[in-house]
N, C-alpha and C positions, 0 to 999 in steps of 0.2 A: 827355529821359531815354531811356536805351537800353532795349531790351526785355528786359533781364536781370532775373531775379527773384533775390532773396536766397536763399542755400542754405536748403533746408527742414530745419528742426530737428526731430528726432524728438520726438514727443509723450511727455512724461514719464509720463503715465498709461498709455499703451499699452505703453511699455517696462516699467513696473512690473507690468502685467497679464501680459505675456509671461514675465517672470521668475518671477512667482508660479505661472503655469501650468506652467513647466518644473520648478520646485521640487516642485510637487504631483505631477507625473508621476514624478519621481525617487523621491519618498516611496512612491508606490504600487508602483512596480517593485521597490523594495528590500523592501517588506513582502511582496510576492508571492514573491520569492526566499527570504526567510527562512522563510516559512510552508512552502514546498515543501521546503526543506532540512531543516526540523525534522520533516517528515512530518505537520504539523498540517493539519486540514481547511481547504480554501481556499474561502471564501465571500465574497460582496461585503461583508457586514457585518464579517467578521473582517479583511479587507484594509483596509477603511475605518478600523476601530478601531485596528489596528496602525500604520497610516500617519498617523493623526490627520487624516483628510480626510473629506469627506462621501461617503456611499454613492451619492447621486444623481449626483455628479460622475463616479464610476467608470462608471456606466451610459452616460454621454455620450462615453466614450472607447472607440471600437470595438476598437482593438488590445488595450487592457488588459482590457476586459470579455470579449473572446473568449479571452484567455489565462486569465482566471479561470474561465470556463466549461469550458475544456479540462482544467484541473487539477482542477476540481470533478468532472467526469465520470470522470476517472481514479480519483480516490479513491472516488467513489460506486460505480463499476463494480467496483472491486477489493475491496469489502467491508472486511475488516479490514486489507487492504493499505494503506488510506488512512493508517495510522499510520507507514508506511515512506516515507521520501523517495524521489522518483522515481529519483534516481541510485543508490539502494541496492536497488531492487526486483529480484527475480530475473528472468532472461531466460527466454523460453519453452524454450530448449534446456536450461538448467540445471534447470528445473522438470520437464521430460520425463525427464532423467537421474535426478533424485531419485525420481520416480514409478516408473521402471523398477527402481531399487534397492529401493524399498519393496515392490514387487510380488514381486521375487525373494525377498526376506526373508520375506514372508508365505507363499510356497510352501514355503520351507525349514521354517518353523515348522509348517505344516500337515502336511508329511511326517513331521516329528519327532513331532507329536502322534499321528499314525496308528501309527507304530512303537511309541510308548510305550503306546498303548491295547492293541495286540496283545500286548506284553510283559506288561502287567497282566492281560489276559484269560488268557494262558497260565499265569501264576503263580497266579491264582485257581483255574483248572482243576486245576492240579497239587495245590494245597492241598486242594480238594474230593475229588480222587481219593485223596489220602493219608488224609483223614478217613474216607472211605467204606471203604477197605480196613481201616483200623484199627477201624472200627465193626463190621465183619464178622468180625473176628478172634475165634475161639472161645476164645482164652486169656484174654480179658478178662472 
């Protein structure tokens, strides 16, 4: 016999396990994307439930579990912003511009309030003066 071995045939069980693993990864990634796009809170339990996979499996996948943690921190750190998908959240520059606009409007309103208070005080003073003068009128 020659020293040749017959070609190694792939193990059907290993092939099936590899396919199952890739399918599970695809489900997890899809669930992550959908939750983030919807602005829903991203947790291990929620990703597992949405993907129809086990939560413990997610913890064994370093890239997927770190992605879940990053998205969870974004939504936790953002408070109510967690309800807004990452792609739709305001940038720091736009938030700064909105804050500047709001501060300018507050100053305008404060100035208007001051002006109106002075007008009211002047009108009340004029009214009192008129009453005092009419009260001292000897014709009455």
